[in-house]
N, C-alpha and C positions, 0 to 999 in steps of 0.2 A: 091811122097807122103812121108810125115814124120809122122808116127803114133804117136810118142811122142808129136810132136808139135800140131797135130790135137786134141789129148786128152787135151792138155793144153788149147787150144783155146776154145774147147767146154765147159770145166769146168770153164774157166774164164768168158765166156759169160753168163753161167748159174748163176755164182756168182753175176755178174752185174745185171742180171734180177731180181734175188731174192732180192738183196739189195734195188733196186728201188721199186719193187712191195710191199715190206714190210715196205717201208718208213724208212729204216735204214740209208739212205745216198744216195749219187749219184753214187756209184759204181766206184769211181775214184781211189781207192787203192786196195781193196780186190781182184778184178780180177787179178791184177798183182801178188799178193801173191800166189794165187791159181795156176796161170799159171807157175810161176817160180818153184813152188814145184814139178810140174809134168814134166817140161822141163826147167832145169837150163839154157839152151842156147837159150831160147825163145826170150829174148831181143836182143841178137846178130843176131839171124836168121831173125827176123821180120824187124829189122832196116836195115839189108843188102838188103832187098827187096824194099826199097824206091828208086825209080828211080832217083830222084834228090838229094838223100843223106840226111844228118842230120845236123841241126844247134843246138848247145847247148848254152844256155844262163845262166850264173851264175853271182853272185855278192851279196853283202850285201843288197843293195837296188836297186829296179828298174827292177829286172829280170822278174817279172810277166808282167809288163806293156810293157817292151821291147819285150818280146816274143809275146804278143798280137799284138804289132805294126808290127813285122816281119811276123806273121801269116797273118795279114790283107794285107800286101804288097804281100805276096806269093799268096793269094787268088785272088787279082786283076790281078796278072801275070798269073793266070791259073794253078797254081801248086798244088791245092787241098791239103793244108797242113794237116798233122796229128799233133795235138797239145794238150798237156796236159793243156788245157785252164782253168781248175778249180784250178790250182795251186798245184796239187799233184806232188811235185818235187823230190821225192825219186825215186830210180830205179823202185820200184813197181808201182808208179804213171805213169812213162813213159811207162812201159809195159802195164798198164791198157789202156792207150790211144791207143796203137798199137793193143791190143786185140779188142777194140771197133771199130777200123777202118779196121778190117780183116774179111774175111769170114772164114768158118770152115776149109779151107785147107791152109789158110795163104796168100790169095790174098788180097792186101791192096787197100782200096778205097782212095788213096792219093799218092802223089809223093814226097813230101818233109816233113821230120820230123822237127818240131820246138818245142824244149823241154827246158823248164826252169829246172835247176838242182840245188838242194841244194848245198851250198858251199863245205861241207865236202864230198859229194858224187861225185864231178866232176871227179876225177881220174877214179873211177870205171865206171861211165857212159861213159866217153871218150873211155876207153878200150873196152867196150861192143858195142858201136855204131859206132866207127871209123868216127867221124864227119868230114864233109867238112869245117865247120866253128865253132869256139868256141868264144863266146863273153863274155868278163869280164867287167862288168859295173863299179864296184868300190869295195873298200875293207875298211869297217868301223868296229868299235867295235860293237859286237852284241852277245847276249846270252853268257855272260861270263862263266856261269856254264857249257855250252856245248862246246864252242870253245876255251875258254881261251882268250888270247890276239890275236891281228890280225896276229901275226907271225905264229901261228899254221896254219891258212888258207893259208897264203902266201906260206909256205913250201909245203902244199898239192897241191896248184895250180902249183907251180914250177915243181913238179913231174909230174903232168898231162901235162904240156906244153912240157916237154922234151920227153914225150912218143907220142906226136902228129906225124902223118905221114907227109911225104914231100908234100903231096897234100892237107893237111889241112891248113886253114887260121886262124890265131889267130887275133882277133879283140879286142883291148884294149883301155881304156880311159887313154890317156897320161896326163891328168890333175891330175891324181892320181899318186904320185911318186912311190908307190909300184908297180903299174901295168906297168908304163913306164920302170922301171928297169927289171921287169919280162919279158917284151917283148923282151929284148935284147937276151934272150936265146931261142927264138922261132926257131925251126929247119926248119920250112917251110915258108909259105907266112905270111906276117904281114900287117895288115891294122889298122890304129889308128884313133881315133876321140877325139875332145876336143873343147873348146870354145876359139875363137880368138878375142873376143870383151872384152877388159879389163874393159870397162865402166859397164859391167854387174856384176862386182865383187866389193870387198872392198880392201883396202890396207893393211889389217892385217888379220891374221888367226882367225877363229872363236874359241870360247871357247872349242867346242867339237872336235876340230881337233885331230886326232890320230897320224898322221905322220908329225913330225916336223924336223926329221933328215935325212940327205942324206943317201940313201941306199948303197952308194959306200964307203964313208969315215966316216959316222956317225957324221959329223959336222952339225950344224944347217942350214937348208935351208932358203934362202931369197926369200920371195914372193913379186912380183910386183903387183899381183892381186890374190885375193882369192874369189872363188865363193860360196862355202859352205864347211863345214868340212875342210879337207885338200886338196880339189880340187882347182887348180889354176895354175898360171904361176910362176915357181920357178927356182932357180939356186943355186948351191952350191958355195959360195965364196972361199972355201978351195981347192976343187979339180976340179972345173969347170964343173962338171956334171950338166946338165940342162934339162928342159922339151923339148922333141922333138916337131917339128912342126907337127900338126895332119894332116892326109890325108883327113879326113872329118872334116871340120872346121865350127863351128857355128859362123856366122858373125853378126847376129842380132836376137833378141828375144823380142817381145813386147806383153805383156799380155793385155787382154781386160776385161771389167767389166762382160762380159757374161761367163767368165771362159775359153775362148779359148786363144791360144797363136800363134801369127804369127812368124814363124821362117824362117830364111834364112841360108842355108848351102852351102858350096862350096866343090867340090871334083872332082878330075881328069878332070878339065877343065869345069865341068858342075855346074850350079847353081840350087839348089833345094829350092823352095819357097813353103811352106805349112802352112796351118792354123790347128794347133793341137786342137782337142776337149778336151783339158786338160790344167790346169794352172800350172805355176811354172817352175823355171829353172831346177829342177830335171827331169821334163818331157821333157824338151828340150834335156837334156843329153840322156834320153831314146830314143828319136827320132833319135839322132845322132848315137847311138849304132845300132838301127834297120836299119838305112840307110846304115851304113858301112857294116853290115852283108848282106844286100840285094845286095850291090855292089860286095861283095866277092862271092856271089852266082850267079853273072852275070845277075841280074835283072835290068830292064831298069829304067831310072830316072822317066818317067811318071808313072810307076806302084808304085814307091816309094812314090811319092807325093800323088797319089790317095789313096794308102793304109794307109798312115799316117793320112790323113784327114777322112777316113772312119772307123778308128779304134774305137772299143767300149771298154771302160774301164772295168777292172776287178772289181769284187765286193770288196767294201771296199777301193777302190783307188779313193778318192774324189767322192764317189758315191752320187749323188743328188737324193733324194727321195721326191717327191711332196706329201704333206699331207694337205688337205684343202687348205687354201690360202697361206700356208707357205712351207718351204723346210727344210728337215733334210739332212745335208751333213755328210756322214760317211767316216772317214779316219782310215785305219789300221796303227798303230804305234808300233814300236818294238825296236827302238834304238834312241839315242839323235839326230843324224843327220836327220833321217827320220821324227821324231816328229817336229823338228824345221822347216823343209821345209813345213810340213803340217800346222803348225801354221801360216805360212806366206801366205798360200793360202785362208784362211778363214777370211773374212773381216766383222767386226761389227756384230757379231751374237747377238741375243736376249737372248740366253742361250747357255752355253758351258757345255757339259757333257763329262767327261773323265772316261773311264772304264778300270781299270788295274787288270788283273789276273796274277797269277804266277804259272800256271800249266806248265808241261814240255814243251809243244809246245810254250808257251810264253817266256820261260826262267824263272827259279825260282829265279834268282838274279835280284831284281828290283832297285839296287843301281844306275843304269843308269838314273833313274828319276832325280837325282841331277845334271846331266849335260844337262838337257833340259832347254831351255830358257823360263821358265814359267814367268819370269819377264815381258815378253811382254804382259801378261794378267793383270798386276798390273795397277790399275787406271781405267780399263774399267768399265762401268756401268752394263754390263750384268752379271748376276749371274753365278757362276761356281759350278757344282754339281759333286762330286766325287762318283764313284761307283765301284763295282767289289770286288774281294777277298782282294785286297790291297788298298781299298779306304782310310783307315786311314793313311797309309804310304804316299799316294799321298797328302792327306789333310795337313800333316805335311810339306811336300815339298812346297806346295803352301803358307803355312803360312810364311815360310822363304823367299819366293819370293815376299811377300807383297800382295798376292792375297786374297781377302776376300771371300773364298769359303763357301758354305752353309754346313749344317750338313751332313756328309757323309751318303750315302744310299747304304747299302750292296747289295741290290737286283737290278740287272741290269734291269729286267723287270719293276720294280717300277719306276726306273729312266727314262726308256723309256716312260712309261705312262705319266710322267710329261712333257717329251719332246714333245710328240704328242699333249698334251693340248696346248702347246705354238704354235706349227705349225698350229693347227686348227684355232687359233686366228690370223693367218697371220704372225707368227713370223719365224725367221730364227734360226735354231738350229745347232750348230757344235758338232758332236759326234766323239770322238777319242777313239779307242779301241785297246787293244792288240789282238793277234790272236784268242785265244779261246773266248775272250769277243766279238770279231767281229762275230764269228760263233753263239754265244748265242744271240747277238742282232739281227742278220739277221733271226735267227730261230723264234724269237718273232715277228719281223716285218712281216715275211712270214705268221705266224699264223694270223696276222691282215689283210692279203691280200694286203700288200703294196709292197712286192718284191717277185720275183720268187725264187725258190731254186738256190743257187749259181752255181750248176753244169749245170743248164739249160740256163745260160746266153750266 
């Protein structure tokens, strides 16, 4: 018995109960704060009790969906994952998930920890949980006011990788030059993933690409295929450094009109064929990351395919909400690369609503809007409505993109009211929101009885 841990668990569980009972939230963060205050070693102690170990997933984009995919695979494989599925990805959120999965003496109702981790907190989370697997999805420019340029996160991750134990497996996306170079310093096992079908990409880098120079000699990389951002097949003509061949390779990806994607992957002599319940090449990358992590955890191919096909998307990740005879599709957006991918997955809406906030959790610097390919909206007949705290900044950006946006509406709830009028008439509405705008939108939709609380999904 550990009295300090028991007190931390009891207090954390009480905090969760009160938070939910008083309708103050889902109890996804506060229990971790309370438990850590009473027992600073609670995260390390509880994670060490997971019989199948811990998998950490981090990256600029895709970590929530990748973690959901891996948790679904683990569930099919009978591992009873403990998962911070509501997206609370700071150490307190991970500890909250463990508190929720524990009894009062620290016995866990699960065998495998599947935790998404904020990019800046990966080193600390890795030290505390001693993971069996660490997944790095990609590294893009994000929240410049918090992280600065991508080099800050790259240095942080390099420190985390060097501290991994010899029994840990590092799983990286080698289509990202930064991660391919980082992988070379892995002290333990390494498993890589990427796209091997060049027809899925373009022959030139996208405007929003962050990494254009060789990480070895700083000369310009030559891309034979670019999928999005700076992800692609590359080689340095100066020093010869080039993209490694991925261990888990995406051979084919075909999207369907119903929002699913048929994907074929090859790894270790096995072929994985699955139909993902999500659109877009970015979700194909998420599936490859989850499949690679599952293989590193010795899960079987049948469980991987079934888990990918049964995965349920997280709130705000191309979330389709039926209203009347129409549909409202909600996408969380927070950086140019992610926004551009979201724009590509929504086809011919009758109304587009974009909600931009600049609170701390969103990133207070909204200059990234100028790197989003809003020109894709120019010429479409559907109206575009700007809302949120920075609605007028967005409207200015759209004006330069040649998009005829309507008069900005500061109130997100008022904008949503207009959106629901359109869906009740059978229309299709695309709703793009930054993080706090997503929470505000879902809270309003929850009040209308259209969606459950995000922590209950």
